[in-house]
mmCIF file of the N, C-alpha and C atoms, coordinates in Angstrom:
data_MODEL
# 
_entry.id   MODEL 
# 
loop_
_atom_site.group_PDB 
_atom_site.id 
_atom_site.type_symbol 
_atom_site.label_atom_id 
_atom_site.label_alt_id 
_atom_site.label_comp_id 
_atom_site.label_asym_id 
_atom_site.label_entity_id 
_atom_site.label_seq_id 
_atom_site.pdbx_PDB_ins_code 
_atom_site.Cartn_x 
_atom_site.Cartn_y 
_atom_site.Cartn_z 
_atom_site.occupancy 
_atom_site.B_iso_or_equiv 
_atom_site.pdbx_formal_charge 
_atom_site.auth_seq_id 
_atom_site.auth_comp_id 
_atom_site.auth_asym_id 
_atom_site.auth_atom_id 
_atom_site.pdbx_PDB_model_num 
ATOM 1   N N  . UNK A 1 1  ? 104.363 111.671 104.846 1.00 0.00 ? 1  UNK A N  1 
ATOM 2   C CA . UNK A 1 1  ? 103.800 110.880 105.466 1.00 0.00 ? 1  UNK A CA 1 
ATOM 3   C C  . UNK A 1 1  ? 104.439 109.492 104.806 1.00 0.00 ? 1  UNK A C  1 
ATOM 4   N N  . UNK A 1 2  ? 104.411 109.540 103.222 1.00 0.00 ? 2  UNK A N  1 
ATOM 5   C CA . UNK A 1 2  ? 104.409 108.320 102.479 1.00 0.00 ? 2  UNK A CA 1 
ATOM 6   C C  . UNK A 1 2  ? 105.708 107.642 103.196 1.00 0.00 ? 2  UNK A C  1 
ATOM 7   N N  . UNK A 1 3  ? 106.587 108.384 103.203 1.00 0.00 ? 3  UNK A N  1 
ATOM 8   C CA . UNK A 1 3  ? 107.778 107.085 103.951 1.00 0.00 ? 3  UNK A CA 1 
ATOM 9   C C  . UNK A 1 3  ? 107.621 106.740 105.521 1.00 0.00 ? 3  UNK A C  1 
ATOM 10  N N  . UNK A 1 4  ? 106.476 107.172 106.153 1.00 0.00 ? 4  UNK A N  1 
ATOM 11  C CA . UNK A 1 4  ? 106.350 106.038 107.208 1.00 0.00 ? 4  UNK A CA 1 
ATOM 12  C C  . UNK A 1 4  ? 104.674 105.450 106.881 1.00 0.00 ? 4  UNK A C  1 
ATOM 13  N N  . UNK A 1 5  ? 104.293 105.120 105.877 1.00 0.00 ? 5  UNK A N  1 
ATOM 14  C CA . UNK A 1 5  ? 103.385 103.973 105.301 1.00 0.00 ? 5  UNK A CA 1 
ATOM 15  C C  . UNK A 1 5  ? 104.344 103.043 104.817 1.00 0.00 ? 5  UNK A C  1 
ATOM 16  N N  . UNK A 1 6  ? 105.192 103.482 103.911 1.00 0.00 ? 6  UNK A N  1 
ATOM 17  C CA . UNK A 1 6  ? 105.959 102.373 103.317 1.00 0.00 ? 6  UNK A CA 1 
ATOM 18  C C  . UNK A 1 6  ? 107.037 101.615 104.497 1.00 0.00 ? 6  UNK A C  1 
ATOM 19  N N  . UNK A 1 7  ? 107.256 102.259 105.683 1.00 0.00 ? 7  UNK A N  1 
ATOM 20  C CA . UNK A 1 7  ? 108.214 101.675 106.629 1.00 0.00 ? 7  UNK A CA 1 
ATOM 21  C C  . UNK A 1 7  ? 106.992 100.688 107.140 1.00 0.00 ? 7  UNK A C  1 
ATOM 22  N N  . UNK A 1 8  ? 106.169 101.349 107.833 1.00 0.00 ? 8  UNK A N  1 
ATOM 23  C CA . UNK A 1 8  ? 105.103 100.314 108.889 1.00 0.00 ? 8  UNK A CA 1 
ATOM 24  C C  . UNK A 1 8  ? 104.813 99.341  107.808 1.00 0.00 ? 8  UNK A C  1 
ATOM 25  N N  . UNK A 1 9  ? 104.377 99.317  106.652 1.00 0.00 ? 9  UNK A N  1 
ATOM 26  C CA . UNK A 1 9  ? 104.455 98.351  105.765 1.00 0.00 ? 9  UNK A CA 1 
ATOM 27  C C  . UNK A 1 9  ? 105.232 97.118  105.499 1.00 0.00 ? 9  UNK A C  1 
ATOM 28  N N  . UNK A 1 10 ? 106.241 97.587  105.676 1.00 0.00 ? 10 UNK A N  1 
ATOM 29  C CA . UNK A 1 10 ? 107.718 96.893  105.544 1.00 0.00 ? 10 UNK A CA 1 
ATOM 30  C C  . UNK A 1 10 ? 107.740 96.371  106.772 1.00 0.00 ? 10 UNK A C  1 
ATOM 31  N N  . UNK A 1 11 ? 107.799 96.767  107.653 1.00 0.00 ? 11 UNK A N  1 
ATOM 32  C CA . UNK A 1 11 ? 107.548 96.182  109.074 1.00 0.00 ? 11 UNK A CA 1 
ATOM 33  C C  . UNK A 1 11 ? 106.888 95.294  109.693 1.00 0.00 ? 11 UNK A C  1 
ATOM 34  N N  . UNK A 1 12 ? 105.665 95.293  108.999 1.00 0.00 ? 12 UNK A N  1 
ATOM 35  C CA . UNK A 1 12 ? 104.392 94.858  110.149 1.00 0.00 ? 12 UNK A CA 1 
ATOM 36  C C  . UNK A 1 12 ? 103.764 93.613  109.014 1.00 0.00 ? 12 UNK A C  1 
ATOM 37  N N  . UNK A 1 13 ? 103.747 93.986  107.637 1.00 0.00 ? 13 UNK A N  1 
ATOM 38  C CA . UNK A 1 13 ? 103.298 92.774  106.787 1.00 0.00 ? 13 UNK A CA 1 
ATOM 39  C C  . UNK A 1 13 ? 104.602 92.397  105.752 1.00 0.00 ? 13 UNK A C  1 
ATOM 40  N N  . UNK A 1 14 ? 105.721 92.835  105.022 1.00 0.00 ? 14 UNK A N  1 
ATOM 41  C CA . UNK A 1 14 ? 106.074 92.259  104.347 1.00 0.00 ? 14 UNK A CA 1 
ATOM 42  C C  . UNK A 1 14 ? 107.366 91.143  105.055 1.00 0.00 ? 14 UNK A C  1 
ATOM 43  N N  . UNK A 1 15 ? 108.323 91.863  105.926 1.00 0.00 ? 15 UNK A N  1 
ATOM 44  C CA . UNK A 1 15 ? 109.121 91.487  106.035 1.00 0.00 ? 15 UNK A CA 1 
ATOM 45  C C  . UNK A 1 15 ? 109.245 90.142  106.630 1.00 0.00 ? 15 UNK A C  1 
ATOM 46  N N  . UNK A 1 16 ? 110.025 89.241  106.730 1.00 0.00 ? 16 UNK A N  1 
ATOM 47  C CA . UNK A 1 16 ? 109.864 88.266  107.079 1.00 0.00 ? 16 UNK A CA 1 
ATOM 48  C C  . UNK A 1 16 ? 108.816 86.849  106.838 1.00 0.00 ? 16 UNK A C  1 
ATOM 49  N N  . UNK A 1 17 ? 108.207 87.331  105.677 1.00 0.00 ? 17 UNK A N  1 
ATOM 50  C CA . UNK A 1 17 ? 107.322 86.308  104.638 1.00 0.00 ? 17 UNK A CA 1 
ATOM 51  C C  . UNK A 1 17 ? 107.816 86.007  103.442 1.00 0.00 ? 17 UNK A C  1 
ATOM 52  N N  . UNK A 1 18 ? 107.346 85.395  102.840 1.00 0.00 ? 18 UNK A N  1 
ATOM 53  C CA . UNK A 1 18 ? 107.857 84.707  102.034 1.00 0.00 ? 18 UNK A CA 1 
ATOM 54  C C  . UNK A 1 18 ? 106.222 84.872  101.000 1.00 0.00 ? 18 UNK A C  1 
ATOM 55  N N  . UNK A 1 19 ? 106.500 85.350  99.939  1.00 0.00 ? 19 UNK A N  1 
ATOM 56  C CA . UNK A 1 19 ? 105.254 85.727  98.804  1.00 0.00 ? 19 UNK A CA 1 
ATOM 57  C C  . UNK A 1 19 ? 105.218 84.593  97.931  1.00 0.00 ? 19 UNK A C  1 
ATOM 58  N N  . UNK A 1 20 ? 103.575 84.422  97.476  1.00 0.00 ? 20 UNK A N  1 
ATOM 59  C CA . UNK A 1 20 ? 103.759 82.664  96.190  1.00 0.00 ? 20 UNK A CA 1 
ATOM 60  C C  . UNK A 1 20 ? 103.618 83.794  94.901  1.00 0.00 ? 20 UNK A C  1 
ATOM 61  N N  . UNK A 1 21 ? 103.012 84.771  94.969  1.00 0.00 ? 21 UNK A N  1 
ATOM 62  C CA . UNK A 1 21 ? 102.777 85.566  93.730  1.00 0.00 ? 21 UNK A CA 1 
ATOM 63  C C  . UNK A 1 21 ? 102.820 86.768  93.983  1.00 0.00 ? 21 UNK A C  1 
ATOM 64  N N  . UNK A 1 22 ? 102.565 87.911  92.629  1.00 0.00 ? 22 UNK A N  1 
ATOM 65  C CA . UNK A 1 22 ? 102.139 89.076  92.975  1.00 0.00 ? 22 UNK A CA 1 
ATOM 66  C C  . UNK A 1 22 ? 100.688 89.132  93.802  1.00 0.00 ? 22 UNK A C  1 
ATOM 67  N N  . UNK A 1 23 ? 99.771  88.772  93.187  1.00 0.00 ? 23 UNK A N  1 
ATOM 68  C CA . UNK A 1 23 ? 98.297  88.616  93.252  1.00 0.00 ? 23 UNK A CA 1 
ATOM 69  C C  . UNK A 1 23 ? 98.342  88.531  94.918  1.00 0.00 ? 23 UNK A C  1 
ATOM 70  N N  . UNK A 1 24 ? 99.019  87.341  95.520  1.00 0.00 ? 24 UNK A N  1 
ATOM 71  C CA . UNK A 1 24 ? 98.929  87.158  96.761  1.00 0.00 ? 24 UNK A CA 1 
ATOM 72  C C  . UNK A 1 24 ? 99.551  88.462  97.758  1.00 0.00 ? 24 UNK A C  1 
ATOM 73  N N  . UNK A 1 25 ? 100.240 88.704  97.101  1.00 0.00 ? 25 UNK A N  1 
ATOM 74  C CA . UNK A 1 25 ? 101.333 90.234  97.960  1.00 0.00 ? 25 UNK A CA 1 
ATOM 75  C C  . UNK A 1 25 ? 100.214 91.326  97.373  1.00 0.00 ? 25 UNK A C  1 
ATOM 76  N N  . UNK A 1 26 ? 99.716  91.563  96.833  1.00 0.00 ? 26 UNK A N  1 
ATOM 77  C CA . UNK A 1 26 ? 98.825  92.956  96.509  1.00 0.00 ? 26 UNK A CA 1 
ATOM 78  C C  . UNK A 1 26 ? 97.889  92.696  97.014  1.00 0.00 ? 26 UNK A C  1 
ATOM 79  N N  . UNK A 1 27 ? 97.207  91.612  97.508  1.00 0.00 ? 27 UNK A N  1 
ATOM 80  C CA . UNK A 1 27 ? 95.705  91.481  98.278  1.00 0.00 ? 27 UNK A CA 1 
ATOM 81  C C  . UNK A 1 27 ? 95.841  91.624  99.430  1.00 0.00 ? 27 UNK A C  1 
ATOM 82  N N  . UNK A 1 28 ? 96.860  91.203  100.060 1.00 0.00 ? 28 UNK A N  1 
ATOM 83  C CA . UNK A 1 28 ? 97.533  91.184  101.320 1.00 0.00 ? 28 UNK A CA 1 
ATOM 84  C C  . UNK A 1 28 ? 97.926  93.209  102.072 1.00 0.00 ? 28 UNK A C  1 
ATOM 85  N N  . UNK A 1 29 ? 98.507  93.224  101.111 1.00 0.00 ? 29 UNK A N  1 
ATOM 86  C CA . UNK A 1 29 ? 98.857  95.187  101.179 1.00 0.00 ? 29 UNK A CA 1 
ATOM 87  C C  . UNK A 1 29 ? 97.738  95.952  101.318 1.00 0.00 ? 29 UNK A C  1 
ATOM 88  N N  . UNK A 1 30 ? 96.709  95.339  99.988  1.00 0.00 ? 30 UNK A N  1 
ATOM 89  C CA . UNK A 1 30 ? 95.452  96.054  99.893  1.00 0.00 ? 30 UNK A CA 1 
ATOM 90  C C  . UNK A 1 30 ? 94.536  96.291  101.609 1.00 0.00 ? 30 UNK A C  1 
ATOM 91  N N  . UNK A 1 31 ? 94.310  94.570  101.932 1.00 0.00 ? 31 UNK A N  1 
ATOM 92  C CA . UNK A 1 31 ? 93.684  94.635  103.181 1.00 0.00 ? 31 UNK A CA 1 
ATOM 93  C C  . UNK A 1 31 ? 94.191  95.063  104.140 1.00 0.00 ? 31 UNK A C  1 
ATOM 94  N N  . UNK A 1 32 ? 95.385  95.089  104.275 1.00 0.00 ? 32 UNK A N  1 
ATOM 95  C CA . UNK A 1 32 ? 96.399  95.516  105.511 1.00 0.00 ? 32 UNK A CA 1 
ATOM 96  C C  . UNK A 1 32 ? 96.257  97.484  105.625 1.00 0.00 ? 32 UNK A C  1 
ATOM 97  N N  . UNK A 1 33 ? 96.751  97.502  104.435 1.00 0.00 ? 33 UNK A N  1 
ATOM 98  C CA . UNK A 1 33 ? 96.031  99.224  104.539 1.00 0.00 ? 33 UNK A CA 1 
ATOM 99  C C  . UNK A 1 33 ? 93.874  99.731  104.758 1.00 0.00 ? 33 UNK A C  1 
ATOM 100 N N  . UNK A 1 34 ? 93.272  98.945  103.945 1.00 0.00 ? 34 UNK A N  1 
ATOM 101 C CA . UNK A 1 34 ? 91.981  99.406  104.156 1.00 0.00 ? 34 UNK A CA 1 
ATOM 102 C C  . UNK A 1 34 ? 91.601  98.889  105.492 1.00 0.00 ? 34 UNK A C  1 
ATOM 103 N N  . UNK A 1 35 ? 92.114  97.636  106.468 1.00 0.00 ? 35 UNK A N  1 
ATOM 104 C CA . UNK A 1 35 ? 91.470  97.591  107.639 1.00 0.00 ? 35 UNK A CA 1 
ATOM 105 C C  . UNK A 1 35 ? 92.377  97.439  108.624 1.00 0.00 ? 35 UNK A C  1 
ATOM 106 N N  . UNK A 1 36 ? 93.774  97.753  108.900 1.00 0.00 ? 36 UNK A N  1 
ATOM 107 C CA . UNK A 1 36 ? 94.228  98.165  109.885 1.00 0.00 ? 36 UNK A CA 1 
ATOM 108 C C  . UNK A 1 36 ? 94.708  99.764  109.501 1.00 0.00 ? 36 UNK A C  1 
ATOM 109 N N  . UNK A 1 37 ? 95.911  99.790  108.655 1.00 0.00 ? 37 UNK A N  1 
ATOM 110 C CA . UNK A 1 37 ? 96.391  101.307 108.460 1.00 0.00 ? 37 UNK A CA 1 
ATOM 111 C C  . UNK A 1 37 ? 95.179  102.875 108.246 1.00 0.00 ? 37 UNK A C  1 
ATOM 112 N N  . UNK A 1 38 ? 94.387  102.387 107.540 1.00 0.00 ? 38 UNK A N  1 
ATOM 113 C CA . UNK A 1 38 ? 93.286  103.669 107.482 1.00 0.00 ? 38 UNK A CA 1 
ATOM 114 C C  . UNK A 1 38 ? 92.387  103.443 108.273 1.00 0.00 ? 38 UNK A C  1 
ATOM 115 N N  . UNK A 1 39 ? 92.203  102.422 109.067 1.00 0.00 ? 39 UNK A N  1 
ATOM 116 C CA . UNK A 1 39 ? 90.809  102.933 109.677 1.00 0.00 ? 39 UNK A CA 1 
ATOM 117 C C  . UNK A 1 39 ? 91.156  102.547 111.500 1.00 0.00 ? 39 UNK A C  1 
ATOM 118 N N  . UNK A 1 40 ? 92.272  101.689 111.771 1.00 0.00 ? 40 UNK A N  1 
ATOM 119 C CA . UNK A 1 40 ? 92.650  101.958 113.147 1.00 0.00 ? 40 UNK A CA 1 
ATOM 120 C C  . UNK A 1 40 ? 93.841  102.662 113.661 1.00 0.00 ? 40 UNK A C  1 
ATOM 121 N N  . UNK A 1 41 ? 94.494  102.667 113.302 1.00 0.00 ? 41 UNK A N  1 
ATOM 122 C CA . UNK A 1 41 ? 96.287  103.464 113.331 1.00 0.00 ? 41 UNK A CA 1 
ATOM 123 C C  . UNK A 1 41 ? 95.715  104.917 113.595 1.00 0.00 ? 41 UNK A C  1 
ATOM 124 N N  . UNK A 1 42 ? 96.763  104.867 115.076 1.00 0.00 ? 42 UNK A N  1 
ATOM 125 C CA . UNK A 1 42 ? 96.255  106.795 115.319 1.00 0.00 ? 42 UNK A CA 1 
ATOM 126 C C  . UNK A 1 42 ? 97.597  106.873 114.701 1.00 0.00 ? 42 UNK A C  1 
ATOM 127 N N  . UNK A 1 43 ? 97.214  108.529 114.270 1.00 0.00 ? 43 UNK A N  1 
ATOM 128 C CA . UNK A 1 43 ? 97.937  109.323 113.148 1.00 0.00 ? 43 UNK A CA 1 
ATOM 129 C C  . UNK A 1 43 ? 98.108  110.756 114.070 1.00 0.00 ? 43 UNK A C  1 
ATOM 130 N N  . UNK A 1 44 ? 99.449  110.942 113.816 1.00 0.00 ? 44 UNK A N  1 
ATOM 131 C CA . UNK A 1 44 ? 99.480  112.397 114.956 1.00 0.00 ? 44 UNK A CA 1 
ATOM 132 C C  . UNK A 1 44 ? 98.946  113.483 114.395 1.00 0.00 ? 44 UNK A C  1 
ATOM 133 N N  . UNK A 1 45 ? 98.667  113.182 113.061 1.00 0.00 ? 45 UNK A N  1 
ATOM 134 C CA . UNK A 1 45 ? 98.022  114.896 112.705 1.00 0.00 ? 45 UNK A CA 1 
ATOM 135 C C  . UNK A 1 45 ? 96.891  114.914 112.567 1.00 0.00 ? 45 UNK A C  1 
ATOM 136 N N  . UNK A 1 46 ? 96.301  113.584 112.953 1.00 0.00 ? 46 UNK A N  1 
ATOM 137 C CA . UNK A 1 46 ? 94.944  113.649 113.769 1.00 0.00 ? 46 UNK A CA 1 
ATOM 138 C C  . UNK A 1 46 ? 94.513  113.848 114.975 1.00 0.00 ? 46 UNK A C  1 
ATOM 139 N N  . UNK A 1 47 ? 95.324  114.166 115.581 1.00 0.00 ? 47 UNK A N  1 
ATOM 140 C CA . UNK A 1 47 ? 95.323  114.172 117.015 1.00 0.00 ? 47 UNK A CA 1 
ATOM 141 C C  . UNK A 1 47 ? 95.578  113.145 117.747 1.00 0.00 ? 47 UNK A C  1 
ATOM 142 N N  . UNK A 1 48 ? 95.946  112.238 117.544 1.00 0.00 ? 48 UNK A N  1 
ATOM 143 C CA . UNK A 1 48 ? 96.538  110.897 117.993 1.00 0.00 ? 48 UNK A CA 1 
ATOM 144 C C  . UNK A 1 48 ? 94.699  109.780 117.781 1.00 0.00 ? 48 UNK A C  1 
ATOM 145 N N  . UNK A 1 49 ? 94.364  109.979 117.075 1.00 0.00 ? 49 UNK A N  1 
ATOM 146 C CA . UNK A 1 49 ? 93.003  109.748 116.947 1.00 0.00 ? 49 UNK A CA 1 
ATOM 147 C C  . UNK A 1 49 ? 92.919  108.630 115.051 1.00 0.00 ? 49 UNK A C  1 
ATOM 148 N N  . UNK A 1 50 ? 92.503  107.509 115.006 1.00 0.00 ? 50 UNK A N  1 
ATOM 149 C CA . UNK A 1 50 ? 92.175  106.955 113.927 1.00 0.00 ? 50 UNK A CA 1 
ATOM 150 C C  . UNK A 1 50 ? 91.288  107.797 113.152 1.00 0.00 ? 50 UNK A C  1 
ATOM 151 N N  . UNK A 1 51 ? 91.674  107.409 111.601 1.00 0.00 ? 51 UNK A N  1 
ATOM 152 C CA . UNK A 1 51 ? 90.920  108.155 110.517 1.00 0.00 ? 51 UNK A CA 1 
ATOM 153 C C  . UNK A 1 51 ? 89.398  108.195 110.571 1.00 0.00 ? 51 UNK A C  1 
ATOM 154 N N  . UNK A 1 52 ? 88.985  106.869 111.316 1.00 0.00 ? 52 UNK A N  1 
ATOM 155 C CA . UNK A 1 52 ? 87.617  106.958 111.356 1.00 0.00 ? 52 UNK A CA 1 
ATOM 156 C C  . UNK A 1 52 ? 86.831  107.410 112.048 1.00 0.00 ? 52 UNK A C  1 
ATOM 157 N N  . UNK A 1 53 ? 87.707  107.517 113.653 1.00 0.00 ? 53 UNK A N  1 
ATOM 158 C CA . UNK A 1 53 ? 87.279  108.577 114.774 1.00 0.00 ? 53 UNK A CA 1 
ATOM 159 C C  . UNK A 1 53 ? 87.389  109.648 113.974 1.00 0.00 ? 53 UNK A C  1 
ATOM 160 N N  . UNK A 1 54 ? 88.396  110.120 113.662 1.00 0.00 ? 54 UNK A N  1 
ATOM 161 C CA . UNK A 1 54 ? 88.079  111.472 113.152 1.00 0.00 ? 54 UNK A CA 1 
ATOM 162 C C  . UNK A 1 54 ? 87.082  111.857 112.643 1.00 0.00 ? 54 UNK A C  1 
ATOM 163 N N  . UNK A 1 55 ? 86.526  111.181 111.615 1.00 0.00 ? 55 UNK A N  1 
ATOM 164 C CA . UNK A 1 55 ? 85.740  111.321 110.442 1.00 0.00 ? 55 UNK A CA 1 
ATOM 165 C C  . UNK A 1 55 ? 84.354  111.271 111.501 1.00 0.00 ? 55 UNK A C  1 
ATOM 166 N N  . UNK A 1 56 ? 84.283  110.479 112.035 1.00 0.00 ? 56 UNK A N  1 
ATOM 167 C CA . UNK A 1 56 ? 83.133  110.626 112.757 1.00 0.00 ? 56 UNK A CA 1 
ATOM 168 C C  . UNK A 1 56 ? 83.004  111.800 113.931 1.00 0.00 ? 56 UNK A C  1 
ATOM 169 N N  . UNK A 1 57 ? 84.036  112.111 114.677 1.00 0.00 ? 57 UNK A N  1 
ATOM 170 C CA . UNK A 1 57 ? 84.057  113.110 115.487 1.00 0.00 ? 57 UNK A CA 1 
ATOM 171 C C  . UNK A 1 57 ? 83.386  114.208 114.157 1.00 0.00 ? 57 UNK A C  1 
ATOM 172 N N  . UNK A 1 58 ? 84.073  114.793 113.549 1.00 0.00 ? 58 UNK A N  1 
ATOM 173 C CA . UNK A 1 58 ? 83.908  116.018 112.434 1.00 0.00 ? 58 UNK A CA 1 
ATOM 174 C C  . UNK A 1 58 ? 82.989  115.975 111.759 1.00 0.00 ? 58 UNK A C  1 
ATOM 175 N N  . UNK A 1 59 ? 82.416  114.779 111.873 1.00 0.00 ? 59 UNK A N  1 
ATOM 176 C CA . UNK A 1 59 ? 81.179  114.409 110.592 1.00 0.00 ? 59 UNK A CA 1 
ATOM 177 C C  . UNK A 1 59 ? 79.999  115.234 111.059 1.00 0.00 ? 59 UNK A C  1 
ATOM 178 N N  . UNK A 1 60 ? 80.085  115.113 112.280 1.00 0.00 ? 60 UNK A N  1 
ATOM 179 C CA . UNK A 1 60 ? 78.823  115.540 113.329 1.00 0.00 ? 60 UNK A CA 1 
ATOM 180 C C  . UNK A 1 60 ? 78.710  116.810 113.130 1.00 0.00 ? 60 UNK A C  1 
# 
């Protein structure tokens, strides 16, 4: 799973951009992970549901 995360991060966020400093880069990566990767991306291991949907369905 880690390889998938880093591949997506590289392809969707890092490639093709220049970053002025480490702080800006770190903030962008954090926001990408927290706002998209963990909440909206469909995971095959979760039955092609987003983690937010998965937790909502199985928390009830």
